[in-house]
N, C-alpha and C positions, 0 to 999 in steps of 0.2 A: 697646561697641566695645573692641577689644583695645588695650592701651597701645602707644604709639609706641616702636619699637625700631629701632636701626640698628647695623650692624657697622662699627666704625672702630678696628681694633686698634692702629694706630700713632699715634693722636691723644691728646693730653693733656687736651683740653677740648672737649666737644661740647655745643652748646646747641640746643634745639628752638626754632625761630622759628614760633610758632603765631599765625596771624591778626595778624602784625606784632609780637608781643611775644616776648621771649626768655625761655626757661625752662631752668634747669640740668638736665642729665641725669646719671644715675648709671652709672658704668662697672662692668661685671662682669669677672671673671677671664678670661672667654672672649673679651673684646674687644667684647662687645655693650653698647651704651648704651641705657638705658631712661628714659622719662619717665612720670610719673603724671598729667600735665596732662590735663584733660578735653577730649576731642575729639568732634566730631559730624560726620555726613555734610555735606559742603560746606565744612568748615574748610580753610583753606589753611595749609600748613606747609612748612618746609624745615629744614636743619641748618646751623649755623654751626660750622665746624671750626677750632679754635684761633684764634678771632677773625677768621676770614676772611669772605668774602662768603657769603651763604646759598646752599646747594646743594639741589637737589631730592632726594627720597628715591630711593635705588637700586631700591627695590621699590615705587615709586609706581604706583598703579592709575589715576591720571588726571593729565594735564598740560594743563589747559584753556587755558593761555596759552603753551604750548610748552615744550620740554624744558629751557630755560634758567631758567624761572620756578618759582614755588612749586608743590608738589604739592597735590592735593586729596584729602581723605578720602572714600572710597567704601565703602558697605556692600553688598558683593556678595550677601549673604544676603537682601537685601530684595526681590529679584526674585521674582515669583510664576510659577514654572515650570509648563508644561502638558505635560511629556513624561515623566511618572512611569513610564509603561510602556515607554519606549524602552530597548533593551538593546544599543545600539551598532550599528556598521556594519562589515562585514567587507570586507577587501581582496579576498579570494577572491570572484570573481564581480562585482566592482565595475566601474562605468563612472565615471571621474573627470572632473571639469570644473574646470579651473584658471581663476580669475578674479582680476582686480585691482579692488578696490572703487572706487578713484578714477576709473577709466575704463570701468567696466562700464555706468554710466548717466551722463546729463548732470549729475545732482545729485552723484554721486560719494560716496554715503553707503551705509551698511549697510541702512538702512530702504528706500532706493530699490532697492537690489539685491534685497531680499526680495520686491519686487513682481514680479520676473521668475522666481521659483522655480517657478511652474507651467509655464513654458516648459521648464525643465530636467527636470521630472518627465515631461512629455509627450515630451521627447527620449529619455528612458530613462536619464538620469544617476542614479547612486545615491550618489555622494560628491562634495560641493562642496569644492574646495581653494581656500582664500583665500590669496593672496599676503600677505606680512607686514603686520600691522596695528599693530605696536608703534610708539609715538610717535616722530616724527622732526621736526626743525626745518622750518618752512615748511608750506605746504598740500599740495603735490603731490610725488610721488616714487614710485619702485618699492617702497620699504619696506625695502630691504636696508641702509639707512643709519640704522636705528632706534637710539636711544640710551636709551630707557626701556623695557626688555624686558617689563615687567609691565603697562604702560599701553596702552590702545587709542587710536590716533591720534584726536585731537579732531575733525579735519575729517571723519572717517568716522562720527562720532556718539558716540564714547566707549564706556565699558564696558557700560552698560546696552543700548546699541544692538547690541553684539555678542551679548549674552544674548538679545535679542529675535530676532536673525537666526538663531541656532542653534535656538532654540525653534521658530521658523517652519519651519526645515528639517526638524526632527524630526517636526513635525505632518504633514508631507507625505511622510514616509518617506525623507528625504534625510539622509545623514550629513554631517559637517563635518570637514574636515582643515585645520589651520592651519599655514602655513609659518612656522617659527621660525628665528631666526638666533642660534646659540650660539657661533659661531667668531670674531665681531668685533662692535664697535659702530661707528657712524658717526663721521665726523671732527669734527662740531660738536655740542656738548652732551654730550659723554662725560665725566662727572665721576667715574666709578667709581674711577679710580686715586687720587683724592684721599681716598677712604674706606679703601682697603686694597689689598693686592696682587692685584688682579683680572687683571693682565696681566703678561707676562714678556718680556724682551728676549732670552731664550735661544733663542727660535724667531722666525721671521718669517713673515708671511703677505702676500698681495697688498694687505692693508689696514693693514699695520704690525705692531705687537707682537701676539703670540698670547695667547689667554686662558690664564691660569695654571691648568693642570689637574694639574700634578705637582710644583710647587715648594712652598716654604714658604708656609703659609697657604692652600694649594689645597683643603683639606678644606671650608672655608667657601665657596670659589668654586664648587666642585662642588655644594655644597648650594644655592647661589644658583640654579644652572641646573636642578637637580632640582625645587626648589620652584616655579620658573617653569613647568616642564612640568606640575606638579601643579595649579597655578592655572588654566591653560587647560583642563585635562581635567576637573577637579572643579568649579571655580567657574563656568566658562562652558559646561560640558557638551560641550565639543569631543570628537570621537570619535577623531581621529588627529592626529599632528603630522608634518609634512614637515620634515626636518632639513637645513638648508642646508649644502652643502659640508663634509661630515664629514671629508673628507681634510685639512682645515685645522684639525682638532682635534688638537693635538700633545700626546701623553700617553705617558710612559715607565713609568707604573705597571703593576703586575702585572695589575690589573683595569682595563682602559681605560674611560674615561668612557662611551663608547658602550654597552659591556656593562652598566655600572652603571645607566645610564639605562633600558635595556631591562628589567632586572630590577625597577627601581623602578616602571616603568609597568605591568608585568605584575602586581606586587603591588597596585598601585592599582586595576587592573581587577578583581581578585578582591575587594577591599574594597568597591568600588562596585557589584559584580555587573553590570558593563557592559563590553562589548568595547571595548578601547582598543588602538590600534596606532601603530607608528612606521614612517615611510617615509624612507629616507635618500637624499640626493643625494651620490654619491661618484664621484670621477674615477679610482678605483683599479682598477675592474673586478675587485674582490675578492669572490668569492661568499661568503666567510666572514662578510660583513656580515649576510647573511640566514640563515646556518646557526644553528639553535636553540642556546641555551645548554644546557650539560650539567651533570651533577652535579660538584661540586668545582671548578667554574669552567672545566672543559675543554670546548671546543666553539667555537661561533662567537659573534658579537656579539649574536645573538638579536633583531635588528631584523626587523620583519615583512615589509618590502619595500624595494626600492630602484629608483631611476630607471635606465633602460637607454638611455643616449644613443647607443650604437652602433646600435641598431635605428633610431632616428631618422635617423642619418647615412646608413645604407644606403638607407632609403626615400627620403630627400631626393635622393640622387644618382640613384637610379632614375628619379624623377619629373622632376627638373629638369635633369639632366646636369651640374650644377655639380661641379667637382672641385678647387677651390682650397682652400688651407689644410688643415684637418683632414679635409676631404672626400676628399682625394686617395686615401687607402688604400681607400676604399669604392667606387672605380671598378672594383675587382676584379670580374670577371665572376661569381665565386662568392660575392660578399658577401651578396646577397639570400638565397641558400639557407642560408648559415651563420647569419645573424641571425634567420631564421625557425625555426631549430632550437636555437639557444643564444643568450642575450642579449648575449654578449660576442664581438664580432668579434675584438677583441684579447684573447686568452686565453692569453697567453704568447708572442704573435707580435710581429713587428717593427712598430713604429709610426713611420712616416716623420715625422710631425708632431712627435713627441717625441724622435726620434733614438735610440730604444732599444726593447728589448722591453717589452711591457706586458701586464698582466692575468694571469688565472689561470683555468683551466677550471672550469666549474660542475660540482659533484658530481652523479653519476647519481642520479636520483630527486628532484632539486630541482624543485618545480613551477613552471611558467612564470608563474603568477599572482603570484608574489613579485616580479616585475620589471615596472615601469611603463614602457610604451612609448608613443610619441607621434609625430605628424607635425609638430606645432608646440608650442612652449612659450614662456614669456616670454623665456627666454634666447635660444633659437634664432631668434626673430623680432626681439626688441628689440636684440640685439647686432649686427644687420646695420646698415650705415651709415644707411640710410633706413627701417629698421624694416619691410621688406617681408614681408608674409604670403605663404604659399604661393599664395594666390589672386591675388597680383600677379605670380607667376612662371610659372604653368602654366594650362592651359585648365580650364574647369569639368569636362570629362571626366576629366582627370588628377586633379583633386581627388577625384572619385568613385572613381577607381582606388586612390588612396592610402587613402581611407576604407575601401574593401573589404579591403585588405591588413591595415590596422590592426585593424579590428573583427571580422575572422575569424581573427586570429592567436592564438597561445598565451599572450600576455601580458595584463596588466591594461591596458586602453586608457585614455589620458588625452587629452581634448580641451582646446584653448586657446580661451578665450572668443571667440565669433564665428566660429570655424572651421566650425561646423556649417552656416552659411549662406554661407560664402565672403565674409566681411565685407570691404568695400572699404577700410575704414580701416586705416592702418598701425598698428604698435605700436612707438613709438620710445622712446629713452632720454630721460627728463625728470627734472629736479631743481628744487628751490626753495630753494637755499642762501641764507641771509640775509646772510652775510659777503661783501662785494664781492670780496675777494681769493680766497676759496674758489670763488665763483661763476665768476669769470673763469678760474681755473685749470682748473675742470672743462670749461668751454666750449672753451678752447684745447687741453686735453688730448684731448678727443674728436676735434677736427679733426686734430690731429697723429697720433693713433692710426690713423685711416683713411687719411691721406695716406701713412703708412709702408707700408700694405698695398696701395697703388696705387689707392685709391678716388679717382676723378676728379670725381664729382658733389658737389653741396653736401651738407653734413652738418647736419641740424637742430640748432639750438642748444638744449641740454638746459634752459637757464635761461629760454628764451622760453616764456611761458604757452601760446602757440599750439601748441607741440610736444605738450603734454599734451592740449589740446583736439582736435588732429588725431588723437590716438590713442584717442579715446573712441568706443565703439560707437554706431552709428546703428540704432536698433531699427526705424525705419521702413523699412529695407531689406527686412524680412520680407514686405512687401506686394508686392515686385517678383518676377516669375516666375522669373528666373534664380537668385535667392537662395532662393526657396521650393522650387524643384525640388531643390536640393542638400540643404536641410533635410529634405525628405521622404526622400531617399536615406539620410541618416544615421539617421533614425528607423527605417526598415525594416531597415537593416543591424543595428542594435542589437536589434531584435525577432528577426531571423534568428539572431543570436548566442545569444539566450536560448532560442529554440525548437529549435535543432539541436545536439545533444550534440557532434557533430564539431567545430563551430565555436567551442564554448566550452571544449573540452578544453585543459588546460594541460600536457599531457605534452610535454616537450621531446624533440627528436630524432625526432619522428614525422611531420614535415611534408616532403613530397616537392615539390621545386621544379625545373621544367624551363624552359629559355628557348630559343626558336627565333626568332632575329632579334628583332623587337619584340614577340613574343607570349610571354607568361609564363603558365605553369600552376602553380598552388599547390594541391596536393592535401592535404586534411585529412580523413582517414578516407575515407568514401564520397563526400565532397563536394569539388568543385574550384572554385577561383576562377580565372577566365581573364581576362587583361588583354591588350588590343591596344594597344600603345604604338607601333605602326608607322603609316605614312602612308596605308594602304589598308585597305579592308574585308577581313576575314579570316573565311573560312567556319568555322562552329562545328560540328564533327563530333560529333553527339550519338548515342551508341549507343542502340539500341532500348530503350524503357522508362525513359529518363531525361528529366528536365524541367529547365528553367532556373529558378532561384530568384532572386527579387528582381532581375531583369535591368535593365540600363540600357544604352542605346546599341546596341541590336540591331535588325535588320530582316530581311526575307525577300528573298533574291536571286531573279532570274528563274527559276532552276531549282528553286525551292522550298526551297533550303538556307538555314538561318538563319545570319546573319553578324553579326559584331561590328564596329561602326564604329571608325575611328581614335579612340584615347583612350576606348574603351568597355570595359566590364567586366561580366561575368556571374558568378553563383554557380550551379553546377549540382549536381544530386544525384539520388538514386533517387526513384522515385515514393513518395508517402506522403500521408496525410491532412493533416498539418500543412503539408507542403511544397506540396501542391496548393493549399491555402488561401492560402498566402503567394504562390504564383505568381499567383493572381487579384488580389492586392493589389500588383502590380508598381509600382515607382516610376515616375512620369511621365517621359517623354523617352526 
């Protein structure tokens, strides 16, 4: 085992508390303290700073008793991997599936989640995106209040459970993307500032002080985050990292941290001979995030992909008719056509929600696969007052319409767990803060927030254990016809996407969209997706020699004309061997 080390540049005395006994540590000129005390896997340890209470290791790999207590020594090299031939997972051509470990199954563990991987393979998923697993206080939560960025939450099974999960994914041909939070730590159990200048009050974020990326001492802070990324990618064999809210990484350096992280991950990919990727969540609508880095530092940030929330917003408004808040701009009749050709509806245009112009145009030639699009995400569902999924807002037919638009579009599609069968369970905001004052403040704040926005219904209490229980998927729903039908539709759409070059093309600006009342035609090469969002049957005028692909919600009218039912959708295209075969495999209903 490596000697225990910790960075504490402003402290005069640091002692290692190992299995209850204090050991002096030696300070180096670089602010790192080292101990030669013998440690073994399973040992509990902490650091006593200038005689204060013991604090857990900022780089702890395990917090079995929670983030306030001692860290545990873990040997990550002890795991026996079975993925030696795995060479990584590409965002290009991917189907992403976002899941929250704690509510994916009743058990809420990584091992239990692994039991459903065959379902994801059969669905056609290629990349499993785990919401944050970094340790946080309590048992349940979304994970964005993590305070031990290197440790896997104990309730999920800990470090070895994550290694087993990734290994199981790779053996099934599934890549793993891990959601990491580098822009803040949670409000409880955050002891980093006691060790060194990890945060700065020169910038503010929605969560308080910003991470210190450009002030005094920031070299080691940046190294802390770079090493964190390395640990997930190297020691846990994770294939990609989803970077939370990169617009809250404040950095005035000539080389922004995001660019440095991208260069670091690319170098690690070369060293490991395995494809590694970064996917950013950004509110800036700035395409430079995914523009490759160039020689001498000129170019973009070099991130491989980024979320495209504008696509979600336009699809949501089309399907639900909701136009409140930030959805207002997407009521524009041309919104759908724009976001199916470029990922940013706001690309330098006026944003009424922000009260200013927003965004920047995507450069010609940028491939659509660099942008991750969705119908539902943890944010878009969970930040609603009652956590309603799209399945609570629209008919099963409209769910199928949305799926068709997403899965035949030019972007990398991402599904949110349970979306594929129209899960009846909501996904609500839930917490398990241990301090009564913090727990009460969160509960009251949630109610006040939605009351301010005019929400009249009851808001689930985040601290009530039933809120998390209600948000847990019910896998027995798959035996019910209405859920099974939608699942089959998703499966066949994904197969269509893979089989038809037109539907997997990521060329931006090449999609033709027309709307006539409630009927929408989306043309992708020689193939067209037709949606009937009106209240009546609509004849489907098929020119001679064309066939309907993967149809749903169609029937034959008395005159022999094929028609699309209300909230029905079809994909049509030219005759062909593959298409004819797929036509025979039409989804039921």
